[in-house]
C-alpha positions in Angstrom: 113.1 -83.8 71.0 110.7 -87.0 70.8 107.8 -85.5 73.1 107.1 -89.4 74.0 109.8 -89.0 76.0 108.3 -85.6 77.7 105.1 -87.4 78.3 106.7 -90.7 80.2 108.9 -88.5 82.4 105.6 -86.6 83.8 104.2 -89.8 84.7 106.6 -91.4 86.0 107.4 -88.2 88.2 104.0 -87.5 88.9 103.0 -90.8 90.2 105.9 -90.9 92.1 105.2 -87.8 94.0 101.7 -88.7 94.4 103.0 -91.5 96.7 106.0 -90.2 98.5 105.8 -86.5 98.6 101.6 -87.2 98.9 101.9 -89.6 101.8 104.8 -87.1 103.6 102.3 -84.5 103.4 99.5 -86.1 104.7 101.8 -87.7 107.5 102.8 -83.7 108.4 99.0 -82.2 108.3 97.7 -85.2 110.4 94.7 -86.1 107.9 92.4 -88.5 109.9 89.5 -90.8 108.0 87.8 -90.9 111.5 86.7 -87.6 111.7 83.4 -86.5 110.1 83.5 -84.3 107.4 81.1 -81.1 106.8 79.4 -82.9 104.1 78.1 -84.9 106.7 77.9 -82.6 110.1 75.8 -79.9 108.3 74.4 -81.7 105.4 71.5 -79.5 103.7 71.6 -81.2 100.0 71.9 -77.9 98.3 75.3 -76.9 98.9 76.8 -79.5 101.5 76.2 -83.1 100.3 78.5 -86.0 100.8 79.8 -87.2 97.3 81.7 -90.5 96.5 85.3 -89.9 96.1 84.8 -90.6 92.1 82.0 -88.7 91.9 83.6 -85.4 93.4 86.7 -86.0 91.5 84.8 -85.5 88.6 83.4 -82.5 89.8 87.0 -81.2 91.3 89.1 -81.9 88.3 86.3 -80.6 86.0 86.0 -77.7 87.9 89.7 -76.7 88.1 90.6 -77.7 84.8 88.6 -75.7 82.6 90.3 -73.7 80.1 93.3 -72.9 81.8 96.0 -75.9 81.7 95.4 -75.9 77.9 95.1 -72.2 77.4 98.2 -71.5 79.6 101.1 -73.9 78.5 100.0 -72.9 74.4 100.3 -69.1 75.2 103.6 -69.6 77.1 105.0 -72.1 74.0 106.3 -68.2 72.7 109.2 -68.7 75.7 110.1 -72.2 73.8 108.9 -75.6 75.5 111.9 -76.2 77.9 110.8 -73.9 80.3 107.4 -74.5 80.3 107.9 -78.1 80.6 110.4 -78.1 83.5 107.5 -75.6 85.2 104.6 -77.9 84.6 106.6 -80.7 86.4 108.2 -78.3 89.4 105.1 -76.4 89.7 102.5 -79.0 89.8 104.0 -81.2 92.3 105.4 -78.5 94.6 103.4 -75.5 94.3 100.1 -76.4 92.7 99.4 -79.7 93.9 100.2 -78.6 97.8 98.3 -75.1 97.6 95.2 -77.4 96.6 95.1 -79.9 98.8 96.2 -77.5 101.5 93.5 -75.1 100.8 91.5 -78.5 100.5 92.3 -79.6 103.8 92.0 -76.4 106.0 88.6 -75.5 104.3 87.4 -79.0 105.7 89.0 -78.4 109.3 86.7 -75.5 109.1 83.2 -76.4 108.7 83.8 -76.2 104.4 84.2 -72.2 104.9 86.0 -70.4 102.0 89.7 -69.4 102.4 88.6 -65.8 103.3 87.0 -67.5 106.4 89.9 -69.3 107.3 92.1 -66.0 106.8 89.0 -64.3 109.5 89.7 -67.2 111.8 93.3 -67.5 112.0 94.8 -63.6 111.4 91.7 -61.7 111.7 88.3 -59.8 109.8 90.8 -57.3 108.2 92.3 -59.5 106.3 89.5 -61.6 105.4 87.6 -58.6 103.7 90.5 -57.5 102.1 91.2 -60.9 100.5 87.4 -61.8 99.6 87.5 -58.5 97.8 90.6 -59.5 95.9 89.1 -62.8 95.0 85.9 -61.6 94.1 87.8 -59.4 91.5 89.4 -62.5 90.4 86.4 -64.5 90.1 85.0 -61.6 87.6 88.1 -62.1 85.6 87.9 -65.8 85.2 84.0 -65.9 84.3 84.7 -63.0 81.7 88.0 -64.7 80.2 86.4 -68.3 80.0 83.2 -66.9 78.5 85.1 -65.3 75.9 86.6 -68.5 75.1 83.7 -70.6 75.1 81.6 -68.2 72.9 84.8 -67.7 70.3 85.0 -71.7 70.4 81.3 -72.3 69.4 80.8 -69.8 67.3 79.9 -70.0 63.4 81.4 -68.0 60.7 78.6 -67.3 58.1 82.1 -66.5 55.6 83.5 -69.8 56.2 80.0 -72.3 56.1 81.8 -75.6 55.6 83.7 -75.1 59.2 81.1 -76.7 61.5 83.3 -77.7 64.0 82.0 -74.7 66.6 78.3 -75.4 65.7 78.8 -79.5 66.5 80.5 -78.6 69.7 77.7 -76.1 70.8 75.0 -78.4 69.9 76.6 -81.2 71.9 77.2 -79.2 74.7 73.7 -78.1 75.2 72.5 -81.9 74.3 75.3 -82.9 77.4 73.7 -80.3 79.7 70.1 -81.9 79.1 71.8 -85.5 79.9 73.4 -84.5 82.8 70.5 -82.9 84.6 68.6 -86.0 83.9 71.3 -88.1 85.3 71.3 -86.1 88.4 67.7 -86.7 88.9 67.7 -90.0 88.5 70.9 -90.9 90.7 69.6 -88.3 93.7 66.1 -88.3 93.5 65.1 -91.6 92.4 67.8 -94.1 93.9 69.0 -95.1 90.5 72.2 -97.5 90.7 75.2 -94.8 90.0 77.2 -98.1 88.4 73.9 -98.5 85.9 73.6 -94.7 85.4 77.3 -94.6 84.9 77.4 -97.0 82.0 74.2 -95.5 80.3 74.9 -91.7 80.8 78.6 -92.5 79.5 76.8 -94.1 76.5 74.8 -91.1 75.8 77.3 -88.7 76.5 79.2 -90.1 73.5 75.3 -90.5 71.7 75.2 -86.5 72.3 78.8 -85.9 70.2 77.3 -88.4 67.5 74.2 -86.0 67.2 76.1 -82.8 67.8 78.2 -83.7 64.9 75.7 -84.9 62.5 73.0 -82.3 63.4 75.1 -79.0 64.1 71.6 -76.6 64.2 73.2 -74.4 66.6 74.6 -71.9 64.0 74.6 -68.7 66.3 77.2 -65.9 66.3 79.8 -65.0 69.1 77.9 -62.4 70.3 74.5 -64.6 70.6 76.5 -67.2 72.6 78.1 -64.6 74.6 74.4 -64.4 76.0 73.5 -67.8 75.8 76.7 -68.8 78.6 75.8 -66.0 80.9 72.0 -67.0 81.2 73.3 -70.4 81.6 76.1 -69.6 84.4 73.1 -67.5 85.9 70.7 -70.7 86.2 73.4 -73.1 86.5 75.2 -71.3 90.0 72.0 -71.2 91.6 70.3 -75.0 90.9 71.4 -77.5 93.7 74.5 -79.5 93.3 73.0 -82.9 92.8 71.0 -81.3 89.7 73.4 -80.5 87.3 76.9 -79.6 89.1 77.8 -82.8 90.5 76.3 -85.0 87.4 77.4 -83.1 84.6 81.0 -82.5 86.1 80.7 -86.5 86.8 79.9 -87.4 83.0 82.4 -84.6 81.9 85.4 -86.7 83.7 85.0 -89.5 81.5 85.1 -87.2 78.5 88.2 -85.9 79.9 89.7 -89.5 80.7 88.8 -90.5 76.9 90.3 -87.6 75.5 93.7 -88.5 77.9 93.7 -92.0 76.7 93.2 -90.7 73.1 96.2 -88.5 73.6 98.6 -90.8 74.8 97.6 -93.7 72.4 98.1 -91.1 69.6 101.4 -89.8 71.1 102.5 -93.7 71.8 102.1 -94.2 68.0 103.0 -91.0 66.5 105.8 -90.4 68.6 105.8 -86.7 67.6 109.1 -84.3 67.5 108.7 -81.1 69.1 109.5 -78.5 66.2 109.3 -75.6 68.4 112.5 -74.2 69.8 113.3 -75.7 73.3 114.0 -72.0 74.1 113.4 -68.8 72.6 114.6 -65.7 74.5 114.4 -64.3 77.9 111.9 -61.4 76.1 109.3 -61.5 73.3 107.3 -58.9 71.7 107.9 -55.2 71.2 107.4 -52.0 72.9 103.9 -52.0 74.9 103.6 -56.0 73.6 106.8 -57.4 75.2 106.7 -60.3 77.7 109.6 -61.6 79.9 110.2 -65.0 81.1 110.4 -64.1 84.4 107.5 -63.3 85.6 105.5 -63.8 82.7 105.8 -67.3 81.8 104.7 -68.8 85.5 101.7 -66.5 85.3 100.4 -67.5 81.4 100.9 -71.1 82.0 98.6 -70.5 85.2 96.4 -73.6 85.7 98.8 -76.3 83.7 101.1 -75.8 87.6 99.1 -73.5 89.7 96.1 -71.5 90.3 94.7 -69.4 92.9 91.5 -69.8 91.4 91.8 -74.1 92.1 91.5 -72.6 96.2 88.7 -71.4 95.8 86.9 -74.5 94.2 88.4 -76.6 97.0 86.8 -74.2 99.9 83.8 -73.4 97.8 82.3 -76.8 96.8 84.5 -79.6 97.0 84.9 -79.3 100.8 81.2 -79.5 101.3 81.1 -82.2 99.3 83.9 -84.6 100.5 82.8 -87.8 102.3 86.3 -88.1 103.9 89.0 -86.6 104.9 91.2 -89.3 103.7 89.4 -88.3 99.8 91.7 -85.0 100.0 94.6 -86.4 98.9 93.1 -88.1 96.0 90.6 -84.6 94.9 93.3 -82.2 96.0 96.8 -83.3 95.3 95.8 -86.1 93.0 93.2 -83.6 90.7 96.4 -81.0 90.2 99.0 -83.6 89.1 96.4 -85.0 86.3 96.1 -81.3 85.4 99.9 -81.5 85.0 99.2 -84.6 82.4 96.8 -82.2 80.6 99.0 -79.3 80.3 101.9 -81.5 78.7 99.5 -82.5 76.5 98.7 -79.6 75.2 102.5 -78.8 75.7 102.9 -81.6 73.1 100.3 -80.4 70.9 101.3 -76.8 69.9 105.0 -78.4 69.9 104.4 -80.8 67.3 101.8 -78.2 64.8 104.5 -75.9 63.4 103.1 -72.4 62.9 100.3 -73.1 64.5 97.6 -70.4 64.3 93.9 -70.1 65.8 92.6 -70.3 69.1 94.2 -72.0 72.2 91.1 -74.7 71.8 91.8 -74.8 67.8 95.5 -75.9 68.1 95.0 -78.3 70.9 92.4 -79.8 69.0 94.3 -79.8 65.8 97.0 -81.6 67.5 95.3 -84.0 69.5 93.1 -84.6 66.9 96.0 -85.7 64.3 97.0 -88.0 66.9 94.1 -89.9 67.4 93.4 -90.1 63.5 96.4 -92.7 63.7 94.3 -95.2 65.5 91.4 -94.5 63.2 89.4 -91.4 64.7 88.5 -88.9 61.7 90.3 -85.7 61.7 87.1 -84.3 61.6 85.4 -85.7 64.2 88.4 -86.0 66.5 88.4 -82.2 66.2 84.8 -81.7 67.1 85.4 -84.5 70.4 88.3 -82.5 71.5 87.0 -79.2 71.2 83.8 -80.5 73.1 86.0 -81.7 76.0 88.0 -78.3 76.2 84.5 -76.1 76.3 83.1 -78.9 78.7 85.8 -77.9 81.1 85.4 -74.5 80.4 81.6 -74.4 81.2 82.2 -76.4 84.2 84.4 -73.5 85.8 82.2 -70.9 84.5 79.1 -71.8 86.3 81.5 -73.3 89.6 83.3 -69.5 89.6 80.2 -68.3 89.5 78.6 -69.9 92.3 81.6 -69.3 94.3 81.3 -65.6 93.1 78.2 -65.8 94.7 78.9 -67.2 97.5 81.8 -64.3 98.0 79.2 -61.7 97.4 77.0 -62.8 99.6 79.7 -62.7 102.7 80.7 -59.6 101.5 77.4 -57.8 102.0 75.9 -59.9 104.9 75.6 -57.7 108.0 77.9 -58.1 110.8 75.6 -59.3 113.1 74.4 -62.1 110.1 71.4 -60.3 108.9 71.0 -60.6 105.3 70.3 -57.4 102.7 68.8 -57.6 99.3 72.5 -57.6 97.4 72.8 -60.6 99.6 70.4 -62.5 98.4 71.2 -65.3 96.2 69.5 -64.2 93.1 70.7 -60.7 93.0 74.4 -61.3 94.1 74.5 -63.9 91.3 73.0 -61.0 89.0 75.7 -58.7 89.8 78.4 -61.3 89.1 77.2 -61.9 86.1 76.8 -58.6 85.2 80.2 -57.3 86.4 81.8 -60.2 84.2 79.9 -59.4 81.0 81.3 -55.5 81.1 84.8 -57.6 80.3 84.0 -59.6 77.6 84.2 -56.9 75.1 88.2 -57.0 75.3 88.7 -60.0 74.6 90.3 -63.1 76.5 93.8 -62.3 74.8 93.7 -59.0 77.0 91.9 -60.3 80.1 94.4 -63.5 80.1 97.7 -61.9 81.2 96.0 -60.0 84.2 93.9 -63.1 84.8 96.7 -64.9 84.9 99.1 -62.3 87.2 95.8 -61.9 89.9 94.9 -66.1 89.9 98.6 -66.5 90.6 98.9 -64.1 93.4 95.4 -65.4 94.9 97.6 -68.7 95.1 100.2 -67.0 97.0 97.6 -65.7 99.3 95.7 -68.9 99.6 99.1 -70.2 100.6 99.6 -67.8 103.2 96.3 -68.5 104.6 97.0 -72.4 104.9 100.6 -71.7 106.4 99.3 -69.2 108.7 96.4 -72.0 110.2 99.1 -74.6 110.3 101.3 -72.3 112.3 98.5 -71.9 114.8 97.8 -75.4 114.9 101.3 -76.2 115.8 102.3 -77.8 112.4 104.9 -77.6 110.0 104.5 -75.3 107.4 107.7 -75.1 105.4 105.9 -76.8 102.2 103.6 -74.0 101.8 105.5 -71.0 103.0 108.4 -71.2 100.6 106.1 -71.9 97.4 104.4 -68.6 99.0 107.2 -67.0 98.8 108.1 -67.7 95.2 104.6 -67.0 93.8 104.5 -63.3 95.9 107.5 -62.8 93.8 106.3 -63.7 90.3 103.2 -62.1 90.6 103.6 -59.1 91.8 106.2 -58.7 89.2 104.0 -59.3 86.8 100.9 -57.1 87.9 103.0 -54.4 87.8 104.6 -55.2 84.1 101.0 -55.6 83.0 99.7 -52.5 84.3 102.8 -50.7 82.6 102.0 -52.2 79.3 98.2 -51.7 79.0 99.0 -48.2 80.2 101.2 -47.9 77.7 99.2 -49.7 75.2 96.2 -47.6 75.7 94.2 -50.2 77.3 93.3 -47.9 80.4 90.8 -50.0 82.1 92.7 -53.0 82.0 95.9 -51.0 83.6 93.7 -49.6 86.2 92.6 -53.4 86.9 96.2 -54.4 87.3 97.1 -51.1 89.6 94.0 -51.7 91.9 94.9 -55.2 92.2 98.3 -54.2 93.1 97.8 -52.1 95.7 95.1 -54.4 97.4 97.7 -57.3 97.1 100.4 -55.6 98.8 97.8 -53.9 101.9 96.6 -57.6 102.4 100.0 -58.9 102.2 101.2 -56.6 104.9 98.2 -57.0 106.6 97.8 -60.9 107.0 101.9 -60.9 107.7 101.1 -59.5 111.1 100.2 -62.8 112.1 104.1 -64.0 112.2 105.0 -61.0 114.3 102.1 -61.7 117.1 99.8 -58.4 115.8 97.1 -60.3 115.6 93.6 -58.8 114.7 91.1 -58.6 117.6 88.7 -60.7 115.7 91.1 -63.4 115.7 90.3 -66.7 117.0 91.5 -70.1 117.9 92.6 -72.5 114.9 91.0 -75.2 114.1 93.5 -78.2 114.4 
């Protein structure tokens, strides 16, 4: 199968969906650009800070992309490229895009509050507490998985001193962080022109890549990178958003756009043929390692089609920076469709490289670098560039997840009368979040990913439930969120049960226990929140914000 056809079909369908289905949803939901957003009404320039649609798209997309749309499709390719491709298309348009946009829009109509707060307002306090606890556990898994992936990508192996790809990407990444903070300072505190700063910033961004490539000074072990990354996310998630989060994600988006452009141009020139099977079998692996196409395909692809983590980003940081309600379509729905394109390119990369080995980042970099080499980019430089882009998104997701985890932990430890405790202190709550994630690092992302995927996708189902409840109370049509919600519940509850069983049989008792706890908690939460549809609302339920 010529992968150019796959890419072309995907782009055409996504453009059509954005225009047609996106317009339909905007009309049904009542998106109104005349209503002031929380970024204006609650502005504090720490968490609430209006940003232009272009800047916010960069932040939001970089945050939700992370390692997911690359790692997921590559790992799911064991079932064959066809089922992965179909799920990326259908999932992005009808599930993931609707989920992301719905969560963002609902949060904007609830003063930029979290999905947990939306549940409290529309369902009740009990539902909020259960959801926040479940979401917090999922965020711990996100931070642990992405920290391990980044550290492994940057690690230098003394046994293979000629392989400097990780050291080059790690060095460039640190330089990029310094550049982003400088960009934020000059734009937001010195009033520098955004256009001029962008041009200079993008030039210096590629300068960072060049310096990292020529002078890979950070030849560090995986353990050392683990420690550096944990310290980094603690600091990054407590800084004002204008200093690092907004500028880093904005500049990072240009890195992604360049990678996407290079990939598409390379695919147009190479027209690679998919050498992996279109379909393998319904089950792969043996014994405790057995994976089934249903439900695991829909879990492993993760952010490539739908991700509960996206709802936490949308309601945790993006809704607090949205300049106008009309921007919700581009930020919520558009960003997910762009991520679908990234997932298709990742699938093409693994489908083109026969018997691919290494981490998902290395496989993806190998395939894309091969594509870009056809128009003059040296393969070694292309690999560093792609890995830097990959790790930049993972780092973005890392500190965004840590920041949102801090928000949730503060919510959970704040007393009902609004008074704070020691645990709700910003730095203490961040330290707890980072510390719990560090405890899981010893398992490695390979073991964490299936349970992260299961919890993450179930979180998507719960977020769709929250949005559905709000739409119902607001007197609006919610079929477009209820149907995907039912499907995600069926997929993810099955997956959590399977992950718990496999890890129990494989002797991974901690992972099995986490999966079992998440399964039980999810059942309790679903039963509790479904009371809304039978009219048995929690006494703390409040009137929905239309």
